[in-house]
C-alpha positions as CSV (number, residue, x, y, z in Angstrom):
1,X,0.0,0.0,0.0
2,X,2.9,2.4,-0.7
3,X,0.6,4.6,-2.8
4,X,-1.8,5.0,0.1
5,X,0.8,6.0,2.8
6,X,3.4,8.0,0.9
7,X,4.0,11.4,2.4
8,X,5.6,14.2,0.5
9,X,8.8,15.4,2.0
10,X,8.6,18.8,0.5
11,X,5.4,20.9,1.1
12,X,4.0,23.0,-1.6
13,X,2.2,26.3,-0.8
14,X,-1.2,24.6,-1.1
15,X,-0.4,21.6,1.0
16,X,0.0,21.2,4.8
17,X,2.1,18.1,5.4
18,X,0.9,16.0,8.3
19,X,2.9,13.6,10.3
20,X,1.0,10.3,10.6
21,X,0.6,9.5,14.3
22,X,2.5,6.5,15.6
23,X,1.2,5.9,19.1
24,X,0.0,2.3,19.2
25,X,2.4,-0.3,20.7
26,X,2.8,-3.8,19.2
27,X,1.1,-5.2,22.2
28,X,-1.9,-2.9,21.6
29,X,-1.9,-3.8,17.9
30,X,-2.2,-7.5,18.6
31,X,-4.9,-6.8,21.2
32,X,-7.0,-4.7,18.8
33,X,-6.8,-7.3,16.1
34,X,-7.6,-10.1,18.6
35,X,-10.4,-8.1,20.2
36,X,-12.1,-7.7,16.8
37,X,-11.5,-11.4,15.9
38,X,-13.0,-12.4,19.3
39,X,-16.1,-10.3,19.1
40,X,-16.8,-11.5,15.5
41,X,-16.5,-15.1,16.7
42,X,-18.9,-14.5,19.6
43,X,-21.4,-12.0,18.1
44,X,-21.3,-11.9,14.3
45,X,-24.7,-13.0,13.2
46,X,-23.5,-14.3,9.8
47,X,-20.5,-16.3,11.2
48,X,-22.0,-19.6,9.9
49,X,-21.6,-18.3,6.4
50,X,-17.9,-17.5,6.9
51,X,-15.1,-19.9,5.9
52,X,-13.8,-20.3,9.4
53,X,-10.6,-22.0,8.4
54,X,-9.7,-19.1,6.1
55,X,-10.9,-16.6,8.8
56,X,-8.6,-18.1,11.4
57,X,-5.7,-18.4,9.0
58,X,-6.1,-14.7,8.1
59,X,-6.1,-13.9,11.9
60,X,-2.8,-15.8,12.4
61,X,-1.2,-14.1,9.4
62,X,-2.4,-10.7,10.6
63,X,-0.8,-11.1,14.0
64,X,2.6,-10.8,12.4
65,X,1.5,-8.2,9.8
66,X,0.1,-5.7,12.3
67,X,3.4,-5.6,14.1
68,X,5.2,-4.5,11.0
69,X,3.0,-1.5,10.4
70,X,4.9,1.7,10.7
71,X,2.2,4.0,12.0
72,X,-1.4,4.1,13.3
73,X,-3.0,4.7,9.9
74,X,-1.2,1.7,8.4
75,X,-2.3,-0.4,11.3
76,X,-6.0,0.6,10.9
77,X,-5.7,-0.2,7.2
78,X,-4.7,-3.7,8.1
79,X,-7.7,-4.0,10.4
80,X,-10.0,-2.6,7.7
81,X,-8.7,-5.3,5.3
82,X,-9.3,-7.9,8.0
83,X,-12.9,-6.8,8.6
84,X,-13.6,-6.6,4.9
85,X,-13.0,-10.3,4.6
86,X,-16.4,-10.8,6.3
87,X,-18.3,-9.0,3.5
88,X,-20.8,-7.2,5.7
89,X,-21.8,-3.5,5.5
90,X,-22.5,-3.3,9.2
91,X,-19.2,-4.9,10.4
92,X,-16.2,-2.6,10.0
93,X,-13.5,-0.4,11.5
94,X,-14.1,3.3,12.1
95,X,-11.0,5.5,12.2
96,X,-10.3,7.9,15.1
97,X,-10.8,11.6,14.5
98,X,-7.1,12.2,14.6
99,X,-6.7,10.0,11.5
100,X,-10.1,10.7,9.8
101,X,-9.5,14.5,9.8
102,X,-6.4,13.9,7.5
103,X,-8.1,11.5,5.1
104,X,-9.2,13.0,1.8
105,X,-11.1,11.5,-1.1
106,X,-10.3,12.8,-4.6
107,X,-9.5,16.2,-3.1
108,X,-6.2,17.5,-4.4
109,X,-6.0,21.2,-3.4
110,X,-6.5,22.8,-6.9
111,X,-8.6,19.9,-8.1
112,X,-11.5,18.0,-6.6
113,X,-13.4,15.2,-8.3
114,X,-16.6,13.3,-7.8
115,X,-16.1,9.8,-9.3
116,X,-19.0,7.5,-10.1
117,X,-19.3,3.9,-11.3
118,X,-21.1,4.1,-14.6
119,X,-21.1,1.0,-16.8
120,X,-18.2,-0.4,-14.7
121,X,-16.0,2.6,-15.4
122,X,-14.5,5.3,-13.1
123,X,-16.3,8.4,-14.5
124,X,-15.7,11.9,-13.3
125,X,-19.2,13.2,-12.7
126,X,-18.2,16.3,-10.8
127,X,-15.3,18.7,-10.6
128,X,-14.6,21.9,-8.7
129,X,-16.1,24.8,-10.7
130,X,-12.8,26.6,-11.5
131,X,-11.5,23.4,-13.3
132,X,-14.5,22.5,-15.4
133,X,-12.7,23.7,-18.5
134,X,-9.6,21.7,-17.7
135,X,-11.2,18.2,-17.2
136,X,-14.4,17.5,-19.0
137,X,-17.3,16.0,-17.1
138,X,-17.8,12.4,-18.3
139,X,-14.1,11.8,-18.6
140,X,-12.8,8.3,-17.5
141,X,-9.9,7.6,-15.2
142,X,-8.2,4.9,-17.2
143,X,-5.0,4.4,-15.1
144,X,-3.8,5.1,-11.6
145,X,-0.1,5.2,-11.0
146,X,0.5,3.6,-14.3
147,X,-1.8,0.7,-13.5
148,X,-5.1,0.1,-15.4
149,X,-7.9,1.4,-13.2
150,X,-9.7,-1.9,-12.9
151,X,-6.5,-3.7,-11.8
152,X,-5.6,-0.9,-9.4
153,X,-9.0,-1.2,-7.7
154,X,-8.9,-4.9,-7.4
155,X,-5.4,-4.7,-5.7
156,X,-5.5,-1.6,-3.7
157,X,-9.1,-0.6,-3.0
158,X,-11.6,-3.5,-3.0
159,X,-9.8,-5.6,-0.3
160,X,-10.4,-2.7,2.2
161,X,-14.1,-2.1,1.7
162,X,-16.6,-3.8,4.0
163,X,-19.9,-4.2,2.3
164,X,-22.5,-6.9,1.9
165,X,-23.3,-6.8,-1.9
166,X,-21.1,-7.1,-5.0
167,X,-22.9,-4.2,-6.7
168,X,-22.2,-1.9,-3.8
169,X,-18.6,-3.0,-3.6
170,X,-18.2,-2.0,-7.3
171,X,-19.8,1.4,-6.6
172,X,-17.8,2.2,-3.5
173,X,-14.5,0.9,-4.8
174,X,-14.7,3.4,-7.7
175,X,-16.2,6.2,-5.5
176,X,-13.3,5.9,-3.0
177,X,-10.5,4.8,-5.3
178,X,-8.5,8.0,-4.7
179,X,-8.9,8.1,-0.9
180,X,-5.9,8.3,1.3
181,X,-3.9,10.2,3.9
182,X,-2.9,13.8,3.4
183,X,0.1,14.0,1.1
184,X,-0.6,10.8,-0.9
185,X,0.6,11.3,-4.5
186,X,-1.2,9.9,-7.6
187,X,-0.5,9.9,-11.3
188,X,-3.7,9.7,-13.2
189,X,-4.4,9.0,-16.9
190,X,-7.7,10.6,-17.8
191,X,-9.6,10.0,-21.1
192,X,-12.0,12.7,-22.1
193,X,-15.3,12.0,-23.9
194,X,-13.7,12.9,-27.2
195,X,-11.1,10.2,-26.7
196,X,-8.1,12.4,-25.9
197,X,-5.9,11.4,-22.9
198,X,-3.9,13.5,-20.4
199,X,-1.8,12.7,-17.4
200,X,-2.3,14.5,-14.0
201,X,0.2,14.6,-11.1
202,X,-1.9,15.2,-8.0
203,X,-1.4,15.1,-4.3
204,X,-4.2,14.7,-1.7
205,X,-5.0,17.8,0.3
206,X,-7.8,20.2,1.2
207,X,-9.7,21.8,-1.6
208,X,-11.1,25.1,-0.2
209,X,-13.3,25.7,-3.3
210,X,-16.8,24.4,-2.4
211,X,-18.6,25.1,-5.6
212,X,-18.8,22.0,-7.8
213,X,-19.8,21.5,-11.5
214,X,-22.4,20.4,-12.2
215,X,-24.0,22.0,-9.1
216,X,-24.7,19.3,-6.5
217,X,-28.5,18.9,-6.1
218,X,-29.8,19.6,-2.6
219,X,-32.3,17.0,-1.5
220,X,-35.0,17.9,1.0
221,X,-36.2,15.3,3.5
222,X,-39.4,15.0,1.5
223,X,-40.0,16.3,-2.1
224,X,-43.4,16.5,-3.8
225,X,-44.5,17.6,-7.3
226,X,-46.9,16.8,-10.0
227,X,-45.6,15.2,-13.2
228,X,-48.9,15.7,-14.9
229,X,-52.5,16.1,-13.8
230,X,-52.7,12.5,-12.7
231,X,-49.2,11.4,-11.7
232,X,-47.7,12.7,-8.4
233,X,-44.0,12.4,-7.6
234,X,-43.0,11.9,-4.0
235,X,-39.4,11.4,-2.8
236,X,-38.6,10.1,0.7
237,X,-34.9,10.9,0.9
238,X,-34.4,9.8,4.5
239,X,-36.2,8.2,7.4
240,X,-33.8,9.6,9.9
241,X,-36.0,12.5,11.1
242,X,-39.6,12.4,12.3
243,X,-40.1,15.9,10.8
244,X,-40.8,14.1,7.6
245,X,-44.2,13.2,9.0
246,X,-45.1,16.9,9.5
247,X,-44.1,17.5,5.8
248,X,-46.2,14.6,4.8
249,X,-49.2,15.9,6.7
250,X,-48.9,19.2,4.8
251,X,-49.0,17.7,1.4
252,X,-51.4,14.8,2.1
253,X,-54.6,16.7,1.1
254,X,-53.0,17.4,-2.3
255,X,-51.5,14.0,-2.6
256,X,-55.0,12.3,-2.2
257,X,-55.9,13.8,-5.6
258,X,-53.3,11.6,-7.3
259,X,-54.5,8.8,-9.6
260,X,-51.0,7.4,-9.9
261,X,-47.9,7.8,-7.8
262,X,-44.1,7.6,-8.0
263,X,-42.2,7.2,-4.8
264,X,-38.5,7.8,-5.1
265,X,-36.3,5.9,-2.6
266,X,-33.0,6.0,-4.6
267,X,-31.3,8.4,-2.2
268,X,-32.7,7.1,1.0
269,X,-30.0,5.5,3.1
270,X,-32.3,4.6,5.9
271,X,-32.8,5.9,9.4
272,X,-35.6,4.9,11.8
273,X,-37.6,1.9,10.6
274,X,-40.6,3.2,12.6
275,X,-40.7,6.3,10.4
276,X,-40.7,4.1,7.3
277,X,-43.6,2.1,8.8
278,X,-45.6,5.2,9.8
279,X,-45.4,6.6,6.3
280,X,-46.2,3.3,4.6
281,X,-49.5,2.9,6.5
282,X,-51.0,5.8,4.5
283,X,-50.2,4.1,1.2
284,X,-52.1,0.9,1.6
285,X,-55.7,-0.1,2.5
286,X,-54.4,-3.3,4.2
287,X,-55.0,-3.2,8.0
288,X,-52.0,-5.5,8.7
289,X,-48.5,-4.7,7.6
290,X,-45.8,-7.3,7.6
291,X,-42.3,-6.0,8.2
292,X,-38.9,-7.7,8.6
293,X,-38.3,-10.7,10.9
294,X,-35.3,-10.5,13.1
295,X,-32.9,-13.1,14.6
296,X,-29.7,-13.1,16.6
297,X,-27.3,-15.9,17.5
298,X,-28.2,-17.8,20.7
299,X,-25.0,-19.1,22.3
300,X,-25.1,-21.4,25.3
301,X,-21.6,-22.8,25.8
302,X,-22.7,-26.2,27.0
303,X,-24.7,-26.8,23.9
304,X,-21.6,-25.9,21.8
305,X,-19.6,-28.4,23.8
306,X,-22.1,-31.2,23.3
307,X,-22.5,-30.3,19.6
308,X,-18.9,-31.2,18.9
309,X,-19.9,-34.9,19.2
310,X,-23.3,-34.6,17.4
311,X,-23.9,-35.7,13.8
312,X,-26.6,-34.3,11.6
313,X,-28.4,-37.7,11.7
314,X,-28.6,-37.4,15.5
315,X,-30.8,-34.3,15.3
316,X,-33.9,-36.0,13.8
317,X,-36.8,-35.5,16.3
318,X,-34.4,-34.5,19.0
319,X,-34.6,-30.8,19.7
320,X,-31.7,-30.8,22.2
321,X,-29.4,-32.6,19.7
322,X,-30.5,-30.1,17.0
323,X,-29.7,-27.1,19.2
324,X,-26.3,-28.6,20.2
325,X,-25.4,-29.4,16.6
326,X,-26.4,-25.9,15.3
327,X,-24.7,-24.1,18.2
328,X,-21.4,-25.9,17.4
329,X,-21.9,-24.7,13.8
330,X,-22.5,-21.1,15.1
331,X,-25.9,-21.4,13.4
332,X,-28.5,-21.5,16.2
333,X,-30.6,-18.4,16.3
334,X,-33.1,-16.8,18.6
335,X,-36.1,-15.4,16.7
336,X,-37.4,-12.2,18.1
337,X,-41.2,-12.0,18.8
338,X,-42.9,-11.1,15.6
339,X,-46.4,-9.9,14.8
340,X,-48.0,-7.8,12.0
341,X,-48.5,-4.1,12.6
342,X,-52.2,-3.5,13.1
343,X,-53.8,-0.4,11.5
344,X,-57.5,-1.3,11.5
345,X,-58.1,1.0,14.5
346,X,-56.6,4.1,12.8
347,X,-58.8,6.8,11.3
348,X,-56.5,7.9,8.5
349,X,-56.9,8.8,4.8
350,X,-55.2,6.1,2.7
351,X,-53.8,6.5,-0.8
352,X,-53.8,3.2,-2.6
353,X,-53.3,3.9,-6.3
354,X,-51.0,2.3,-9.0
355,X,-47.6,3.1,-7.6
356,X,-43.9,2.8,-8.8
357,X,-41.2,2.6,-6.2
358,X,-37.9,3.9,-7.6
359,X,-35.0,2.0,-6.0
360,X,-31.2,1.9,-6.4
361,X,-27.9,0.8,-4.8
362,X,-28.1,3.5,-2.1
363,X,-31.6,2.5,-1.0
364,X,-30.7,1.0,2.4
365,X,-31.6,-0.1,5.9
366,X,-34.9,1.5,7.0
367,X,-35.7,2.2,3.3
368,X,-35.4,-1.5,2.7
369,X,-37.7,-2.1,5.6
370,X,-40.2,0.1,3.7
371,X,-39.8,-2.1,0.7
372,X,-40.5,-5.2,2.8
373,X,-43.8,-3.7,3.9
374,X,-44.5,-3.1,0.2
375,X,-43.7,-6.6,-0.9
376,X,-47.2,-8.0,-1.0
377,X,-48.8,-4.9,-2.5
378,X,-50.2,-5.7,-5.9
379,X,-50.5,-2.0,-6.8
380,X,-46.8,-1.4,-6.2
381,X,-44.0,-2.0,-8.7
382,X,-40.3,-1.6,-8.1
383,X,-38.2,0.0,-10.9
384,X,-34.5,0.7,-10.9
385,X,-31.6,-1.3,-9.5
386,X,-31.0,-3.7,-6.6
387,X,-30.8,-2.0,-3.1
388,X,-28.0,-1.6,-0.7
389,X,-28.6,-5.1,0.9
390,X,-27.2,-4.4,4.4
391,X,-29.0,-3.8,7.7
392,X,-28.8,-5.1,11.2
393,X,-27.9,-4.0,14.7
394,X,-24.1,-3.4,15.2
395,X,-22.3,-4.0,18.4
396,X,-19.9,-1.2,18.9
397,X,-16.7,-1.4,20.9
398,X,-13.4,0.6,21.3
399,X,-10.0,-0.3,19.7
400,X,-6.6,1.0,20.7
401,X,-5.7,4.5,19.6
402,X,-9.2,5.9,19.6
403,X,-10.7,3.9,16.8
404,X,-13.8,1.7,17.2
405,X,-15.3,-1.3,15.5
406,X,-18.8,-2.5,14.6
407,X,-20.0,-6.1,14.4
408,X,-23.5,-6.9,13.1
409,X,-25.5,-8.9,15.7
410,X,-29.0,-9.0,14.1
411,X,-30.2,-10.7,10.9
412,X,-33.2,-9.3,9.2
413,X,-35.3,-11.1,6.6
414,X,-38.7,-11.0,5.0
415,X,-41.4,-12.4,7.1
416,X,-41.2,-15.7,5.3
417,X,-37.5,-16.0,6.0
418,X,-36.4,-14.8,2.5
419,X,-33.0,-13.1,2.7
420,X,-32.1,-9.7,1.2
421,X,-28.9,-8.9,3.1
422,X,-26.0,-9.8,0.8
423,X,-28.2,-9.6,-2.2
424,X,-30.3,-6.4,-2.1
425,X,-34.0,-6.2,-2.8
426,X,-34.4,-6.7,-6.5
427,X,-36.4,-4.5,-8.8
428,X,-39.4,-5.9,-10.7
429,X,-38.1,-3.9,-13.7
430,X,-34.4,-3.3,-13.9
431,X,-33.2,0.0,-15.3
432,X,-29.5,1.1,-15.3
433,X,-28.1,4.5,-16.1
434,X,-25.7,4.6,-19.0
435,X,-22.9,7.0,-19.7
436,X,-25.0,8.4,-22.5
437,X,-27.9,9.0,-20.1
438,X,-25.5,10.9,-17.7
439,X,-24.1,13.0,-20.5
440,X,-27.6,14.0,-21.7
441,X,-28.9,14.4,-18.1
442,X,-31.5,11.7,-18.6
443,X,-33.1,9.8,-15.7
444,X,-34.0,6.5,-17.4
445,X,-35.6,4.9,-14.3
446,X,-38.0,7.9,-13.8
447,X,-38.8,7.8,-17.6
448,X,-39.5,4.1,-17.3
449,X,-41.8,4.7,-14.3
450,X,-43.8,7.3,-16.1
451,X,-44.2,5.1,-19.2
452,X,-45.1,2.1,-17.0
453,X,-47.9,4.1,-15.2
454,X,-49.2,5.5,-18.4
455,X,-50.0,1.9,-19.5
456,X,-51.5,0.9,-16.1
457,X,-55.2,0.9,-15.3
């Protein structure tokens, strides 16, 4: 990871060089690694899906590797790579503020980029306004430090990203491909939309210019507009704030006039599942709403001890043997009490019309809970791309040097046990944005939704 930890020895006028802290002893490094390994083994809800032999082998190898790290940042990078092996978006390492404040992503002082995965390519979809005539929007980063971008990402980026779904891994590895510590140097080969290439020598540092081109769209908690006299557009951009209910109450009298509805969840990363549920109850005439079912590992040490000597055939019609066997496999779960949410006693105005739910890779957590409630609604159709595919309840604990870690302890599924974590909730009609769509400022999913509703009864 030399490219990610290289610090310039000579400061330019626009760069403040930072000395990477080196405060964590070898004993603490081993302890932090071991603490994470221990808590995963005891608490990680998806441990039964992990190749435990490979997991333990990686731990043994990492004991030596963490002791060779030269500073705190390099140590935490080792831990991030260790956690990413588990492939879970709610199980990861969070850097301390002393490190995080010196981490920059595609910010190079004079230049600042927004990089997006479009058709599997690293496309520059935003640039600081003063440089918009230097690097064209829609340009592709084709090489990083002389290495083809795809190869660079596979080697230096993907192994450090903790996420549950392959599609989100692709997105994040491109979005954060130029992230590193203050002073990290990059050589980029950039190909413009007209096919011309240029090389850039850039060094990570603060970009004080805030204005970006194109201007970044500001998204309100709730957005409402009419697309025509019959079709209303409603965007729930977050479920993190109960204020969204006040905004919904304001627009509800107007919304009841809609004959068809588009609900955009593509930018909703979640929040409070109760907010999602309270909004959904206005969009169905059903008086019972079925949300996610939750489980957590149930670990009783004696059952694990007995399970070492139990064969699968011993579990037939013997609940104790079954529990012992599954506990030894780290696959015995406690199912939390579950019941449908009852709304028959509520005096509310319900809006049940042909509805399209726009979804995408960043539709996550509580927004996925919203989609689970919508799963059995015949009037609702999902259009777009697979969702984030990660939720759960993380157990948070401290690590040496001020960092902390998360380990997912809760498994959420559909009411019938169908899993979506690791896969994402799939659209009924898949629509992907192409580079041509981006260049022409076209929203193909929204266009598809409008066309779909125009043909519905």
